[in-house]
N, C-alpha and C positions, 0 to 999 in steps of 0.2 A: 283691479281686475281679478275676477275670481276664476280659478282653473277648475274645470270639470274633469271627470274621469275620461270623458271622450277626448278631451284635448291632451290629457296627460299621456295616454297610450301612444299616440304617434310621436310625441316628443321623446319618450323613453326609447321607443323603437329606433328612432333616428340616432340618438346618442349611442345606443347599443351597437348599431351597425357601424358607426364611426369607430367605436372602441375596438370591435372585432377586426375591422379592416386594418386598423393600425397595428394590432398584434400580429396579424397574418403577414404584413409586410416586414415587420421586425424579424419574424422567424425566417422568412425567405432571405432577408439580408444577413442573418447570422450564419447561414450555411456557406461554407467556402465554395467557390466555383471549382469544378474539377480542372486540374492542370494537366495538359497533355504531356506525356513522357517524351522527352527528346533526348536522343543519345548525343552527348557532348563529344565533339571531335576536336582534338587538339589542333591549334593553328600552328602551322609550320612557318618558320621564318625562311625567307628566300636564301638559298645556298646551304641550308642545314639538312642533315640526313634525317629521314623519318624516324620517329621513336620506335624502338623495337616492341613488338607485340609478344606478350608472354602467353603461351597456350599450354594447358595442362592436358595430357592424354592419360586417361585411366584405362588400363588394360583389365578386362574381366576374363579370368581363366574359364575356358570352355573345356568341358570334359570330352576327351576323344572317345569315339565309339570303340568298343572292344571288338577287335577283329581276330579273335582266337577261335578258329574253326578247326576241329581236329577229328571229325568223323568222316573223312574222305577215305573210302576203302577201295581195295584192289583185289583182283582175282589172284589165285594161288600162282606163285612163280611168274608173275606177269606185271607189266605196267599198264594193263587195261583197267580202266575205272569200272567199278561195279555200277550198275544202273541206279542203285539206291543213292549213289553219291551225286547224281545230276541235280536233284533239287537243292542239295546243300551248296553246290558250286554256283547254281543260279542265284541263290541268296547272297553268296559271297560277291558275285558280280554286281548285284544291285546295291549292296552296301558300299563297295569300293567306288562305284560310280558317284556316290554322294561326296566323296573326297578324292578326286582323281590324282592328286599330287602325292598322296601317301605312298609309302614304300613298304614292302612286305618280304618276309622270308618264307619260302616253301621248304619245310623240313620233311624230307622223305625218310621213311622207316620200313623195315621188313621184319618178318618173323625169323626165328632162329634156324629154320630149315635151310640146308645148303651150306656152301662154303661162305666164309666171311667176305671174300672178294666178290663173289656172286651177289651176296646180299647188299654190299655197299653199292655196287653198280646198279642193282635193281632199285635201291632207294633213290638214287639220283634220277634214274629213268622215270620213276613214279612222280617225283617232284616236277620233272619236265612235262609229263603228261598233264598234270594239273595246270601248269603254266600255259600250255597250248590251249587247253579248254578255256582258261580265263582270257587269253588273247583273242581267241575266236569269239568270245562273248563281248568284245569291244574294248577291252582294257589294254593299256600299254605294257608291253613286255619289259620295258625299261624299269618298271616299278617293282620287279620281282627278282629276288636273289634265290638261288637254288643251293640247298645243303643236303647232303646225304649222310645218314647216320647208320645205315645198315641195320644190324640187329642190336646195336649198343644201347638203345633207349626204349626198351619195352614198357608198355603200360599195363600189360596183362601177362599172366603166366604162359610161357612158351611150351609148357608141358601138355597143355590141353589144346584141343582143336579150336575151341571158342577163343582162347587167349591168343592163339596164332592169328586167327582171323582179325582180331582187333589190332594186333601189332602191325599188320600190313596196311599202313596208312600214310597220309601226308597231312601235316599240320600247317595251317596258314596263320602266321603271326605278324603283327605290325612291327616294323623296325623301330 
């Protein structure tokens, strides 16, 4: 029997399709099937205590915000806050409300005018004025400690009026 081109083409096509099909099935069979992840739980024997579980806790240090506010100013020979101090104290209130359990020291100071006893008393009164403002702003009074330094810690020259004004202050510092 003589094969013609017309008969050869379908025969080759048939063999080719069988060959490709067999290669395709081999490739599929060669890939491993995905295995579901299963957490293995230990089997406990009756009457035995459960195995202890070890947990590791990693503490990441968080920087505490800086609560060093020192520009709270007062009128001469008075524990009355200057109105320019209100925005500063309002900012203090909003910052402290972010961490309500933090504790602070209110350091009262005065200029060198007057007696040392009067200046010490005035510095404590100034710190108490700031505490009252902060408590009225919604903060807990228990979080504040009062310290009076009188004229002993100036930050400016007490010989000039500008220096005296700056020294009449309360500093708010984190404990």
